[in-house]
All heavy atoms as an XYZ file, in Angstrom:
1042
protein
N     111.446     44.282     89.220
C     112.053     42.969     89.195
C     112.580     42.646     87.800
O     113.697     42.179     87.650
C     111.022     41.931     89.660
C     111.544     40.526     89.665
S     112.682     40.323     91.036
C     112.880     38.606     91.030
N     111.778     42.890     86.759
C     112.203     42.610     85.388
C     113.420     43.454     85.016
O     114.326     42.973     84.322
C     111.064     42.855     84.409
N     113.451     44.703     85.474
C     114.592     45.573     85.195
C     115.859     45.030     85.848
O     116.936     45.089     85.254
C     114.314     46.987     85.669
C     113.269     47.707     84.842
C     112.954     49.082     85.384
O     113.727     49.627     86.203
O     111.906     49.620     84.983
N     115.738     44.511     87.070
C     116.889     43.943     87.762
C     117.424     42.727     87.023
O     118.638     42.564     86.874
C     116.514     43.553     89.187
C     116.199     44.729     90.079
C     115.653     44.292     91.432
O     115.502     43.084     91.680
O     115.359     45.194     92.236
N     116.524     41.891     86.531
C     116.935     40.698     85.782
C     117.646     41.108     84.501
O     118.683     40.547     84.147
C     115.718     39.794     85.499
C     115.210     39.193     86.808
C     116.077     38.698     84.490
C     113.897     38.457     86.688
N     117.104     42.089     83.813
C     117.734     42.563     82.579
C     119.121     43.133     82.857
O     120.052     42.927     82.083
C     116.853     43.611     81.881
C     115.618     43.025     81.247
C     115.909     41.890     80.290
O     116.814     42.009     79.439
O     115.236     40.853     80.412
N     119.271     43.854     83.960
C     120.568     44.410     84.323
C     121.573     43.292     84.611
O     122.723     43.347     84.198
C     120.435     45.352     85.528
C     121.752     45.922     86.020
C     122.467     46.806     85.017
O     121.840     47.288     84.062
O     123.688     47.001     85.207
N     121.134     42.274     85.313
C     122.008     41.124     85.597
C     122.415     40.445     84.293
O     123.587     40.119     84.095
C     121.312     40.124     86.545
C     121.155     40.754     87.929
C     122.073     38.807     86.607
C     120.240     39.995     88.870
N     121.461     40.239     83.397
C     121.783     39.625     82.095
C     122.783     40.466     81.324
O     123.715     39.955     80.725
C     120.510     39.458     81.258
C     119.662     38.311     81.677
C     118.470     38.173     80.765
N     117.682     37.017     81.128
C     116.446     36.817     80.759
N     115.834     37.690     79.983
N     115.796     35.742     81.134
N     122.571     41.788     81.314
C     123.471     42.681     80.583
C     124.889     42.605     81.148
O     125.858     42.481     80.407
C     122.948     44.121     80.657
C     123.743     45.096     79.780
C     123.364     46.544     80.049
N     123.646     46.975     81.412
C     124.875     47.207     81.904
N     125.938     47.029     81.159
N     125.041     47.594     83.155
N     125.007     42.638     82.482
C     126.322     42.555     83.109
C     126.996     41.214     82.826
O     128.190     41.162     82.578
C     126.222     42.795     84.609
C     126.153     44.281     84.947
C     126.221     44.489     86.422
N     124.876     44.166     86.919
C     124.545     44.027     88.174
N     125.437     44.136     89.105
N     123.312     43.740     88.518
N     126.231     40.137     82.894
C     126.783     38.804     82.637
C     127.273     38.708     81.199
O     128.353     38.162     80.942
C     125.724     37.729     82.920
C     126.226     36.327     82.793
C     127.253     36.010     83.849
C     127.624     34.547     83.787
N     128.687     34.210     84.697
N     126.520     39.240     80.256
C     126.918     39.219     78.861
C     128.207     40.016     78.666
O     129.129     39.560     77.980
C     125.797     39.780     77.984
C     126.039     39.741     76.494
C     126.259     38.309     76.018
C     124.863     40.352     75.758
N     128.290     41.192     79.290
C     129.509     41.991     79.209
C     130.693     41.232     79.795
O     131.793     41.246     79.239
C     129.330     43.315     79.947
C     128.484     44.315     79.202
C     128.281     45.597     79.993
O     128.997     45.831     80.998
O     127.386     46.371     79.612
N     130.463     40.557     80.924
C     131.516     39.775     81.568
C     132.003     38.660     80.646
O     133.203     38.454     80.481
C     130.993     39.186     82.874
C     131.958     38.260     83.570
C     131.319     37.564     84.762
O     130.489     38.181     85.463
O     131.650     36.387     84.971
N     131.075     37.941     80.036
C     131.449     36.857     79.132
C     132.214     37.376     77.929
O     133.181     36.762     77.483
C     130.207     36.083     78.671
C     129.528     35.237     79.732
C     128.180     34.736     79.222
C     130.400     34.066     80.142
N     131.805     38.492     77.404
C     132.475     39.059     76.233
C     133.837     39.642     76.560
O     134.706     39.707     75.702
C     131.601     40.121     75.590
C     130.429     39.512     74.869
C     129.644     40.540     74.124
N     128.595     39.897     73.346
C     127.528     40.493     72.927
N     127.339     41.765     73.169
N     126.617     39.840     72.238
N     134.039     40.087     77.792
C     135.301     40.717     78.155
C     136.348     39.728     78.655
O     137.485     40.109     78.890
C     135.061     41.797     79.215
O     134.680     41.210     80.436
N     135.984     38.472     78.800
C     136.952     37.471     79.256
C     138.093     37.342     78.263
O     137.973     37.650     77.091
C     136.285     36.113     79.425
C     135.418     36.053     80.643
C     134.942     34.655     80.879
N     134.111     34.633     82.073
C     133.333     33.642     82.393
N     133.261     32.574     81.642
N     132.604     33.703     83.486
N     139.208     36.827     78.738
C     140.378     36.618     77.900
C     139.998     35.833     76.655
O     139.408     34.777     76.735
C     141.442     35.846     78.695
C     142.658     35.545     77.862
O     142.966     36.302     76.928
O     143.307     34.535     78.160
N     140.348     36.373     75.505
C     140.074     35.694     74.238
C     141.398     35.386     73.563
O     141.771     35.996     72.571
C     139.165     36.539     73.332
O     139.748     37.841     73.194
C     137.762     36.655     73.894
N     142.142     34.453     74.117
C     143.437     34.064     73.603
C     143.339     33.756     72.124
O     142.471     33.033     71.681
C     143.958     32.824     74.359
O     143.960     33.138     75.746
C     145.340     32.435     73.896
N     144.262     34.336     71.368
C     144.288     34.075     69.936
C     143.617     35.165     69.129
O     143.766     35.219     67.930
N     142.904     36.055     69.761
C     142.187     37.087     69.020
C     143.148     38.019     68.298
O     142.892     38.428     67.173
C     141.289     37.874     69.984
C     140.323     38.784     69.279
C     139.296     39.346     70.234
O     139.440     39.225     71.450
O     138.322     39.918     69.733
N     144.285     38.341     68.906
C     145.205     39.295     68.312
C     145.897     38.757     67.073
O     146.377     39.519     66.253
C     146.251     39.729     69.339
O     147.001     38.599     69.762
N     145.970     37.440     66.898
C     146.626     36.897     65.711
C     145.644     36.619     64.578
O     145.967     35.949     63.614
C     147.437     35.639     66.056
C     146.566     34.478     66.513
O     145.331     34.602     66.495
O     147.137     33.433     66.882
N     144.432     37.144     64.697
C     143.448     37.000     63.639
C     142.557     35.787     63.782
O     141.612     35.614     63.037
N     142.835     34.929     64.748
C     141.995     33.747     64.961
C     140.701     34.163     65.641
O     140.610     35.218     66.260
C     142.730     32.728     65.833
N     139.694     33.314     65.520
C     138.424     33.592     66.192
C     138.632     33.562     67.700
O     139.472     32.812     68.202
C     137.381     32.552     65.791
N     137.887     34.364     68.449
C     138.006     34.340     69.909
C     137.691     32.941     70.451
O     136.887     32.217     69.878
C     136.946     35.340     70.379
C     136.639     36.185     69.199
C     136.904     35.338     68.000
N     138.349     32.604     71.554
C     138.073     31.331     72.206
C     136.619     31.309     72.639
O     136.072     32.310     73.086
C     138.995     31.196     73.411
C     138.916     29.848     74.088
C     139.878     29.761     75.232
N     139.412     30.648     76.297
C     140.205     31.222     77.175
N     141.483     31.018     77.140
N     139.712     31.983     78.121
N     135.990     30.152     72.524
C     134.576     30.074     72.878
C     134.409     30.135     74.395
O     135.192     29.566     75.139
C     133.949     28.800     72.325
O     134.543     27.664     72.883
N     133.361     30.837     74.854
C     133.095     30.905     76.291
C     132.771     29.513     76.839
O     132.219     28.674     76.131
C     131.874     31.814     76.397
C     131.759     32.500     75.081
C     132.414     31.618     74.082
N     133.084     29.285     78.102
C     132.830     27.976     78.705
C     131.435     27.877     79.306
O     131.077     26.853     79.878
C     133.881     27.671     79.775
O     133.812     28.637     80.797
N     130.643     28.944     79.187
C     129.258     28.952     79.654
C     128.373     29.471     78.527
O     128.833     30.252     77.692
C     129.100     29.890     80.856
C     129.884     29.475     82.069
C     129.736     30.490     83.210
O     129.026     31.503     83.038
O     130.348     30.256     84.254
N     127.110     29.061     78.502
C     126.204     29.612     77.504
C     126.088     31.136     77.635
O     126.096     31.676     78.733
C     124.863     28.944     77.815
C     125.234     27.673     78.513
C     126.463     28.015     79.313
N     126.007     31.805     76.497
C     125.913     33.260     76.447
C     124.461     33.641     76.157
O     123.939     33.291     75.100
C     126.819     33.820     75.334
C     126.689     35.332     75.236
C     128.258     33.407     75.544
N     123.788     34.336     77.074
C     122.413     34.766     76.787
C     122.410     35.858     75.718
O     123.217     36.775     75.770
C     121.909     35.299     78.129
C     123.128     35.563     78.936
C     124.237     34.722     78.399
N     121.520     35.723     74.760
C     121.434     36.667     73.656
C     120.099     37.389     73.719
O     119.052     36.759     73.867
C     121.596     35.932     72.302
C     121.285     36.843     71.142
C     122.992     35.352     72.177
N     120.148     38.701     73.611
C     118.946     39.536     73.630
C     118.883     40.307     72.322
O     119.461     41.375     72.198
C     118.997     40.513     74.814
C     119.005     39.864     76.171
C     117.686     39.199     76.510
O     116.627     39.647     76.051
O     117.730     38.208     77.254
N     118.243     39.759     71.327
C     118.013     40.490     70.090
C     118.880     40.050     68.931
O     119.904     39.381     69.091
N     118.451     40.463     67.750
C     119.093     40.054     66.500
C     120.532     40.551     66.395
O     121.406     39.826     65.914
C     118.269     40.535     65.314
N     120.792     41.774     66.838
C     122.142     42.326     66.724
C     123.142     41.507     67.533
O     124.240     41.201     67.051
C     122.157     43.786     67.175
N     122.774     41.123     68.756
C     123.667     40.312     69.587
C     123.886     38.938     68.980
O     125.000     38.413     69.017
C     123.114     40.171     71.001
C     123.290     41.406     71.844
C     122.825     41.177     73.280
O     122.920     40.045     73.787
O     122.358     42.153     73.886
N     122.836     38.343     68.425
C     122.990     37.030     67.813
C     123.896     37.116     66.592
O     124.805     36.301     66.426
C     121.634     36.431     67.442
C     121.695     35.021     66.846
C     122.395     34.039     67.785
C     120.296     34.529     66.516
N     123.694     38.117     65.765
C     124.541     38.302     64.579
C     125.997     38.488     64.983
O     126.895     37.894     64.384
C     124.044     39.510     63.755
O     122.706     39.255     63.341
C     124.921     39.750     62.549
N     126.223     39.281     66.006
C     127.585     39.522     66.488
C     128.219     38.228     67.005
O     129.362     37.908     66.673
C     127.560     40.572     67.599
C     128.924     40.920     68.148
C     128.854     41.984     69.238
O     127.926     42.814     69.232
O     129.753     41.963     70.101
N     127.478     37.469     67.786
C     127.995     36.210     68.335
C     128.327     35.232     67.220
O     129.397     34.618     67.214
C     126.968     35.592     69.311
O     126.716     36.521     70.364
C     127.480     34.289     69.900
N     127.428     35.104     66.252
C     127.635     34.168     65.136
C     128.838     34.596     64.298
O     129.616     33.750     63.849
C     126.349     34.058     64.284
C     126.612     33.387     62.957
C     125.273     33.311     65.065
N     129.012     35.897     64.094
C     130.120     36.362     63.258
C     131.470     36.291     63.975
O     132.506     36.160     63.322
C     129.855     37.778     62.752
O     129.862     38.695     63.813
N     131.471     36.327     65.303
C     132.726     36.314     66.062
C     133.290     34.924     66.290
O     134.468     34.790     66.624
C     132.523     36.971     67.432
C     132.393     38.462     67.386
C     132.214     39.077     68.764
O     132.077     38.326     69.760
O     132.202     40.307     68.846
N     132.483     33.890     66.141
C     132.926     32.536     66.472
C     132.711     31.595     65.294
O     131.765     31.759     64.527
C     132.170     32.021     67.709
C     132.383     32.893     68.916
N     133.495     32.790     69.707
C     131.632     33.889     69.435
C     133.420     33.688     70.683
N     132.296     34.365     70.539
N     133.583     30.601     65.180
C     133.517     29.664     64.051
C     132.251     28.817     64.082
O     131.565     28.686     63.082
C     134.745     28.748     64.039
C     136.030     29.505     63.736
O     135.956     30.568     63.081
O     137.091     29.041     64.163
N     131.977     28.188     65.229
C     130.804     27.327     65.368
C     129.996     27.807     66.569
O     130.536     27.971     67.660
C     131.200     25.845     65.565
C     129.963     24.984     65.760
C     132.012     25.344     64.373
N     128.699     28.039     66.330
C     127.815     28.535     67.389
C     126.572     27.657     67.439
O     125.932     27.422     66.409
C     127.401     30.007     67.142
C     126.480     30.501     68.253
C     128.627     30.907     67.021
N     126.267     27.164     68.622
C     125.026     26.437     68.873
C     124.075     27.411     69.550
O     124.386     27.950     70.608
C     125.282     25.235     69.785
C     124.042     24.468     70.252
C     123.407     23.731     69.078
C     124.399     23.503     71.369
N     122.925     27.665     68.923
C     121.946     28.599     69.479
C     120.767     27.791     70.002
O     120.136     27.048     69.258
C     121.471     29.620     68.427
C     120.506     30.622     69.064
C     122.654     30.347     67.805
N     120.491     27.950     71.290
C     119.407     27.241     71.966
C     118.234     28.197     72.162
O     118.290     29.089     72.998
C     119.913     26.724     73.317
C     118.832     26.096     74.175
O     117.783     25.709     73.627
O     119.046     25.996     75.401
N     117.188     28.026     71.356
C     115.951     28.780     71.538
C     115.113     28.003     72.547
O     114.780     26.840     72.309
C     115.194     28.912     70.207
C     115.827     29.868     69.242
C     116.799     29.440     68.360
C     115.438     31.203     69.213
C     117.374     30.322     67.456
C     116.009     32.091     68.314
C     116.985     31.643     67.434
N     114.803     28.625     73.682
C     114.135     27.925     74.776
C     113.116     28.828     75.471
O     113.028     30.012     75.167
C     115.171     27.462     75.803
C     115.768     28.617     76.537
N     116.779     29.395     76.010
C     115.479     29.168     77.730
C     117.085     30.355     76.863
N     116.313     30.238     77.923
N     112.367     28.240     76.406
C     111.430     28.985     77.245
C     111.495     28.430     78.658
O     111.709     27.228     78.864
C     110.008     28.857     76.696
N     111.309     29.304     79.641
C     111.373     28.888     81.043
C     110.307     27.855     81.394
O     110.529     26.992     82.236
C     111.220     30.102     81.969
C     112.427     31.021     81.916
O     113.520     30.574     81.527
O     112.275     32.211     82.270
N     109.137     27.934     80.770
C     108.014     27.052     81.082
C     108.110     25.697     80.382
O     107.292     24.819     80.616
C     106.692     27.727     80.704
C     106.722     28.321     79.322
C     106.956     29.628     79.002
C     106.532     27.639     78.082
N     106.933     29.807     77.636
C     106.664     28.592     77.046
C     106.275     26.319     77.732
C     106.550     28.273     75.695
C     106.151     25.994     76.380
C     106.289     26.967     75.379
N     109.106     25.510     79.545
C     109.226     24.319     78.696
C     109.991     23.210     79.423
O     111.181     23.360     79.724
C     109.941     24.724     77.411
S     110.538     23.372     76.397
N     109.313     22.100     79.701
C     109.948     20.964     80.381
C     111.142     20.403     79.631
O     112.228     20.228     80.215
N     111.012     20.097     78.325
C     112.176     19.589     77.584
C     113.337     20.591     77.563
O     114.500     20.188     77.586
C     111.621     19.343     76.177
C     110.170     19.063     76.396
C     109.777     19.973     77.539
N     113.014     21.889     77.553
C     114.073     22.906     77.589
C     114.851     22.826     78.897
O     116.080     22.939     78.914
C     113.481     24.306     77.438
S     112.612     24.593     75.903
N     114.132     22.618     79.992
C     114.781     22.502     81.297
C     115.653     21.246     81.352
O     116.730     21.259     81.945
C     113.729     22.494     82.405
C     113.005     23.818     82.533
C     111.801     23.745     83.460
O     111.523     22.728     84.081
N     111.072     24.849     83.549
N     115.185     20.167     80.729
C     115.970     18.937     80.692
C     117.212     19.111     79.820
O     118.255     18.510     80.081
C     115.124     17.777     80.153
C     114.010     17.370     81.096
S     112.798     16.225     80.390
C     113.774     15.072     79.495
N     117.119     19.939     78.792
C     118.224     20.161     77.862
C     119.285     21.107     78.429
O     120.445     21.045     78.033
C     117.667     20.707     76.543
C     118.629     20.850     75.377
C     119.207     19.496     74.983
C     117.922     21.492     74.191
N     118.910     21.942     79.376
C     119.817     22.964     79.902
C     121.166     22.406     80.379
O     122.213     22.937     79.996
C     119.133     23.756     81.010
C     119.959     24.919     81.503
C     119.227     25.765     82.536
O     118.044     25.514     82.822
O     119.873     26.684     83.056
N     121.211     21.333     81.192
C     122.522     20.830     81.608
C     123.346     20.276     80.441
O     124.571     20.367     80.444
C     122.207     19.724     82.618
C     120.737     19.611     82.700
C     120.107     20.650     81.845
N     122.676     19.746     79.443
C     123.377     19.241     78.256
C     124.021     20.419     77.513
O     125.193     20.356     77.124
C     122.411     18.468     77.326
C     123.091     18.077     76.028
C     121.849     17.250     78.043
N     123.269     21.485     77.353
C     123.773     22.678     76.672
C     124.950     23.268     77.447
O     125.952     23.683     76.859
C     122.629     23.704     76.490
C     123.154     25.062     76.049
C     121.604     23.175     75.492
N     124.864     23.292     78.763
C     125.964     23.801     79.586
C     127.209     22.943     79.429
O     128.325     23.465     79.359
C     125.533     23.879     81.047
C     124.517     24.973     81.304
C     123.945     24.959     82.713
O     124.203     24.014     83.480
O     123.212     25.919     83.029
N     127.039     21.628     79.351
C     128.172     20.725     79.152
C     128.804     20.956     77.787
O     130.037     20.986     77.658
C     127.723     19.250     79.292
O     127.213     19.060     80.603
C     128.866     18.292     79.036
N     127.986     21.129     76.763
C     128.497     21.401     75.413
C     129.316     22.686     75.421
O     130.396     22.748     74.833
C     127.330     21.490     74.394
C     126.627     20.139     74.253
C     127.811     22.022     73.045
C     127.456     19.021     73.674
N     128.842     23.712     76.102
C     129.567     24.979     76.184
C     130.916     24.792     76.870
O     131.928     25.336     76.439
C     128.740     26.019     76.927
N     130.926     24.002     77.934
C     132.144     23.824     78.725
C     133.164     22.903     78.060
O     134.364     23.090     78.231
C     131.787     23.274     80.099
N     132.690     21.931     77.298
C     133.597     20.873     76.844
C     133.842     20.813     75.338
O     134.545     19.919     74.885
C     133.057     19.521     77.317
C     133.021     19.403     78.829
C     132.488     18.076     79.318
O     132.181     17.192     78.483
O     132.369     17.916     80.545
N     133.274     21.725     74.561
C     133.528     21.713     73.121
C     134.062     23.072     72.691
O     134.056     24.042     73.454
C     132.253     21.404     72.299
O     131.359     22.508     72.387
C     131.575     20.123     72.767
N     134.504     23.146     71.439
C     134.998     24.406     70.889
C     133.877     25.305     70.400
O     134.117     26.420     69.959
C     135.964     24.129     69.732
C     137.264     23.504     70.217
O     137.635     23.739     71.380
O     137.904     22.793     69.432
N     132.641     24.821     70.454
C     131.509     25.626     70.000
C     131.146     26.673     71.047
O     131.243     26.429     72.248
C     130.304     24.737     69.722
N     130.712     27.809     70.569
C     130.119     28.824     71.435
C     128.642     28.500     71.539
O     128.007     28.185     70.533
C     130.311     30.228     70.824
O     131.711     30.502     70.781
C     129.606     31.289     71.647
N     128.097     28.551     72.736
C     126.681     28.267     72.935
C     125.978     29.569     73.301
O     126.375     30.253     74.243
C     126.460     27.206     74.031
C     124.978     27.001     74.284
C     127.125     25.892     73.639
N     124.957     29.909     72.522
C     124.138     31.095     72.787
C     122.737     30.625     73.142
O     122.244     29.655     72.572
C     124.101     31.995     71.554
N     122.108     31.296     74.090
C     120.747     30.942     74.476
C     119.820     32.111     74.194
O     120.172     33.264     74.434
C     120.658     30.546     75.958
O     121.073     31.647     76.766
C     121.528     29.341     76.255
N     118.632     31.788     73.682
C     117.635     32.806     73.364
C     116.318     32.414     74.018
O     115.761     31.356     73.710
C     117.434     32.937     71.835
C     116.358     33.966     71.527
C     118.750     33.280     71.137
N     115.840     33.256     74.930
C     114.535     33.054     75.555
C     113.481     33.523     74.554
O     113.411     34.714     74.230
C     114.458     33.866     76.849
C     113.142     33.702     77.583
O     112.110     33.382     76.940
O     113.132     33.912     78.799
N     112.681     32.592     74.046
C     111.718     32.938     72.997
C     110.614     33.858     73.494
O     110.044     34.621     72.699
C     111.109     31.683     72.319
C     112.182     30.895     71.600
C     110.356     30.821     73.304
N     110.300     33.818     74.770
C     109.270     34.716     75.301
C     109.766     36.159     75.316
O     109.018     37.088     75.019
C     108.846     34.287     76.707
C     108.074     32.979     76.692
O     107.370     32.718     75.695
O     108.184     32.217     77.668
N     111.021     36.359     75.650
C     111.602     37.698     75.694
C     112.048     38.177     74.315
O     112.266     39.371     74.113
C     112.781     37.726     76.658
N     112.202     37.255     73.379
C     112.709     37.582     72.045
C     111.837     36.961     70.964
O     112.315     36.228     70.098
C     114.153     37.080     71.900
C     115.088     37.756     72.854
O     115.501     38.879     72.635
N     115.401     37.078     73.948
N     110.542     37.264     71.012
C     109.595     36.656     70.081
C     109.904     36.994     68.627
O     109.800     36.133     67.749
C     108.169     37.091     70.426
C     107.708     36.527     71.743
C     106.309     36.991     72.125
O     105.609     37.615     71.341
N     105.915     36.680     73.349
N     110.314     38.219     68.359
C     110.615     38.613     66.980
C     111.825     37.853     66.450
O     111.834     37.408     65.305
C     110.852     40.120     66.900
C     111.030     40.609     65.478
C     111.093     42.129     65.391
O     111.041     42.825     66.398
N     111.203     42.639     64.183
N     112.836     37.680     67.275
C     114.028     36.938     66.864
C     113.676     35.478     66.588
O     114.120     34.900     65.592
C     115.111     37.041     67.942
C     116.438     36.356     67.655
C     117.084     36.916     66.394
C     117.370     36.510     68.843
N     112.870     34.892     67.460
C     112.440     33.502     67.248
C     111.673     33.379     65.933
O     111.893     32.445     65.155
C     111.588     33.028     68.423
N     110.798     34.336     65.665
C     110.027     34.308     64.418
C     110.940     34.473     63.210
O     110.770     33.798     62.184
C     108.968     35.403     64.434
N     111.943     35.332     63.338
C     112.891     35.576     62.255
C     113.620     34.289     61.851
O     113.915     34.072     60.676
C     113.894     36.636     62.707
C     114.875     37.080     61.659
C     115.795     38.174     62.186
O     115.334     39.051     62.943
O     116.983     38.130     61.833
N     113.880     33.433     62.827
C     114.577     32.174     62.552
C     113.617     30.996     62.396
O     114.042     29.842     62.379
C     115.624     31.904     63.637
C     116.860     32.749     63.416
C     116.980     33.990     64.020
C     117.867     32.327     62.549
C     118.081     34.791     63.790
C     118.980     33.113     62.311
C     119.076     34.347     62.937
O     120.175     35.138     62.696
N     112.330     31.275     62.304
C     111.349     30.224     62.043
C     111.164     29.247     63.182
O     110.813     28.086     62.964
N     111.377     29.695     64.406
C     111.222     28.827     65.573
C     109.740     28.732     65.898
O     109.107     29.711     66.257
C     112.023     29.366     66.782
C     111.745     28.538     68.019
C     113.507     29.391     66.453
N     109.201     27.517     65.755
C     107.772     27.305     66.010
C     107.525     26.458     67.247
O     106.414     26.362     67.741
C     107.135     26.646     64.790
C     107.154     27.563     63.596
C     106.187     27.098     62.537
N     106.021     28.117     61.532
C     106.562     28.059     60.329
N     107.306     27.025     59.990
N     106.357     29.031     59.460
N     108.563     25.810     67.730
C     108.469     24.984     68.927
C     109.786     25.039     69.670
O     110.826     25.341     69.100
N     109.717     24.791     70.958
C     110.935     24.797     71.770
C     111.101     23.449     72.456
O     110.103     22.784     72.733
C     110.916     25.950     72.817
C     111.104     27.279     72.140
C     109.656     25.943     73.649
N     112.306     23.028     72.655
C     113.534     23.693     72.255
C     113.820     23.518     70.760
O     113.499     22.494     70.175
C     114.608     22.988     73.089
C     114.058     21.620     73.342
C     112.565     21.791     73.407
N     114.396     24.550     70.174
C     114.933     24.493     68.817
C     116.389     24.896     68.919
O     116.712     25.909     69.539
C     114.179     25.439     67.863
O     112.844     24.956     67.692
C     114.858     25.505     66.507
N     117.241     24.107     68.327
C     118.675     24.373     68.336
C     119.137     24.616     66.905
O     118.833     23.822     66.013
C     119.443     23.189     68.924
C     119.044     22.830     70.351
C     119.390     21.395     70.664
C     119.733     23.753     71.324
N     119.849     25.717     66.703
C     120.433     26.008     65.403
C     121.942     25.961     65.541
O     122.495     26.436     66.536
C     120.023     27.393     64.904
C     118.538     27.662     64.716
C     118.320     29.084     64.214
C     117.923     26.675     63.749
N     122.605     25.393     64.556
C     124.060     25.375     64.528
C     124.504     26.272     63.377
O     124.030     26.126     62.243
C     124.610     23.952     64.337
C     126.139     23.972     64.254
C     124.145     23.038     65.463
N     125.393     27.204     63.702
C     125.980     28.089     62.709
C     127.452     27.732     62.566
O     128.141     27.525     63.567
C     125.867     29.555     63.140
C     124.478     30.098     63.100
C     123.606     29.872     64.157
C     124.040     30.828     62.012
C     122.313     30.373     64.134
C     122.744     31.336     61.975
C     121.876     31.106     63.035
N     127.924     27.660     61.341
C     129.340     27.440     61.068
C     129.783     28.502     60.078
O     129.126     28.698     59.037
C     129.580     26.045     60.509
N     130.844     29.193     60.413
C     131.365     30.269     59.567
C     130.276     31.267     59.189
O     130.180     31.706     58.045
C     132.037     29.693     58.318
C     133.212     28.787     58.667
O     133.957     29.126     59.610
O     133.367     27.739     58.026
N     129.415     31.593     60.151
C     128.394     32.602     59.960
C     127.118     32.146     59.267
O     126.190     32.918     59.111
N     127.054     30.887     58.864
C     125.896     30.372     58.140
C     125.166     29.321     58.966
O     125.796     28.480     59.606
C     126.332     29.742     56.812
C     127.059     30.685     55.891
C     126.193     31.835     55.445
O     125.055     31.645     55.039
N     126.719     33.047     55.546
N     123.839     29.333     58.899
C     123.050     28.301     59.569
C     123.217     26.991     58.804
O     122.966     26.938     57.599
C     121.580     28.714     59.602
O     120.805     27.703     60.208
N     123.672     25.943     59.516
C     123.957     24.668     58.847
C     123.132     23.502     59.370
O     123.054     22.463     58.720
C     125.469     24.318     58.924
C     126.294     25.320     58.119
C     125.956     24.251     60.362
N     122.536     23.638     60.548
C     121.731     22.555     61.136
C     120.593     23.149     61.942
O     120.729     24.211     62.548
C     122.565     21.695     62.093
C     123.681     20.915     61.458
C     123.240     19.598     60.844
O     122.119     19.139     61.137
O     124.023     19.045     60.075
N     119.473     22.432     61.967
C     118.325     22.782     62.810
C     117.866     21.502     63.486
O     117.565     20.513     62.829
C     117.191     23.356     61.973
C     115.896     23.572     62.769
C     114.770     24.072     61.870
N     115.059     25.398     61.375
C     114.635     26.530     61.963
N     113.876     26.469     63.033
N     114.940     27.699     61.479
N     117.806     21.527     64.821
C     117.351     20.389     65.608
C     116.177     20.854     66.471
O     116.289     21.861     67.163
C     118.470     19.871     66.506
C     119.780     19.490     65.800
C     120.907     19.381     66.784
C     119.591     18.207     65.036
N     115.072     20.133     66.406
C     113.893     20.516     67.164
C     113.584     19.422     68.176
O     113.604     18.236     67.845
C     112.677     20.743     66.237
C     111.449     21.123     67.046
C     112.980     21.822     65.199
N     113.312     19.841     69.419
C     112.992     18.890     70.468
C     114.212     18.525     71.290
O     115.319     19.000     71.056
N     113.990     17.669     72.255
C     115.049     17.223     73.154
C     116.124     16.496     72.366
O     115.820     15.647     71.527
C     114.445     16.308     74.231
C     115.410     15.794     75.247
S     116.124     17.141     76.206
C     117.431     16.264     77.036
N     117.379     16.833     72.628
C     118.514     16.194     71.962
C     119.452     15.661     73.040
O     119.619     16.278     74.081
C     119.280     17.210     71.098
C     118.427     17.914     70.069
C     117.891     16.992     69.004
O     118.590     16.100     68.531
N     116.630     17.177     68.622
N     120.080     14.531     72.763
C     121.044     14.044     73.745
C     122.428     14.622     73.444
O     122.687     15.139     72.361
C     121.044     12.516     73.836
C     121.518     11.817     72.580
O     122.279     12.411     71.799
O     121.142     10.650     72.393
N     123.288     14.539     74.436
C     124.615     15.126     74.340
C     125.408     14.534     73.179
O     126.117     15.260     72.471
C     125.361     14.920     75.665
C     126.705     15.581     75.713
C     127.386     15.430     77.058
O     126.699     15.240     78.085
O     128.625     15.495     77.074
N     125.301     13.235     72.965
C     126.033     12.577     71.888
C     125.658     13.162     70.537
O     126.521     13.435     69.701
C     125.760     11.053     71.907
O     126.111     10.551     73.202
C     126.547     10.344     70.844
N     124.372     13.374     70.317
C     123.903     13.941     69.043
C     124.444     15.358     68.853
O     124.913     15.709     67.764
C     122.366     13.941     69.011
C     121.767     14.672     67.836
C     121.918     13.882     66.547
N     121.213     14.574     65.475
C     121.762     14.840     64.297
N     122.979     14.442     64.014
N     121.075     15.487     63.385
N     124.390     16.176     69.898
C     124.883     17.547     69.784
C     126.387     17.576     69.523
O     126.865     18.345     68.688
C     124.538     18.355     71.035
C     123.059     18.647     71.243
C     122.844     19.410     72.543
C     122.471     19.396     70.070
N     127.129     16.737     70.219
C     128.580     16.669     69.986
C     128.880     16.252     68.544
O     129.800     16.762     67.914
C     129.240     15.697     70.962
C     129.377     16.243     72.362
C     130.049     15.207     73.272
N     130.146     15.663     74.631
C     131.148     16.413     75.110
N     132.111     16.799     74.313
N     131.159     16.780     76.375
N     128.103     15.311     68.033
C     128.292     14.841     66.661
C     128.042     15.964     65.662
O     128.837     16.170     64.738
C     127.353     13.665     66.400
O     127.385     13.281     65.047
N     126.940     16.679     65.826
C     126.605     17.772     64.904
C     127.681     18.861     64.960
O     128.121     19.368     63.931
C     125.203     18.345     65.241
C     124.958     19.639     64.494
C     124.134     17.331     64.914
N     128.105     19.206     66.155
C     129.157     20.237     66.309
C     130.456     19.733     65.688
O     131.148     20.477     64.985
C     129.331     20.624     67.781
C     128.104     21.416     68.252
C     130.611     21.417     68.005
C     128.007     21.595     69.733
N     130.784     18.474     65.919
C     132.009     17.891     65.370
C     132.043     17.916     63.848
O     133.127     18.044     63.253
N     130.898     17.820     63.220
C     130.847     17.865     61.753
C     131.267     19.229     61.207
O     131.651     19.337     60.052
C     129.416     17.571     61.275
C     128.958     16.158     61.491
C     127.484     15.962     61.159
O     126.904     16.825     60.456
O     126.913     14.949     61.590
N     131.198     20.262     62.048
C     131.439     21.617     61.572
C     132.653     22.296     62.206
O     132.874     23.479     61.953
C     130.177     22.461     61.778
C     128.987     21.883     61.080
N     128.847     21.933     59.713
C     127.923     21.197     61.543
C     127.718     21.313     59.374
N     127.149     20.864     60.467
N     133.397     21.564     63.036
C     134.596     22.173     63.629
C     135.842     21.703     62.924
O     135.860     20.801     62.171
C     134.726     21.854     65.135
O     134.670     20.455     65.329
C     133.681     22.568     65.929
C-alpha cells in the first residue's frame, strides 16, 4: 500500500512538473502550478525553491487537525496567486522538517528568490497568507 501511494505521488509530481511552463524559454521563472506540489526530500525542495520566484512551503501531518483545516486555504493560494505552493509531510520527511527547524505543525515557510523570508507557525487565514506572499511578489 505504501509503495502504491509513493508511486502515485511520484507520478503526480512528474505531471505537475511537466505541465506547460509558459515563459520558461525567455528566461523567466516557470509559471507556478495551480495545485500544491508534494515534495519528498531536500533535493526536491531545493529544486522547487530555485525554479520559482515565490514559494510557500506547507509542513504538515495527516493527523494534525489545524493542518487539515489549512489544506483548503493552501489549495486556494496555489490556484489564485503567483506563488508556488509545496507541501511536505513531516512524518514522511522527518529529516527535512528537522533541517528547517520545524517543531510544530502546521509550519509555513515563504521563500523569495531562493531565500527563506517568512516563517508562520499554526493555523493561518487566507488573508494573512495572501498578504505575506504579496510582500514578496
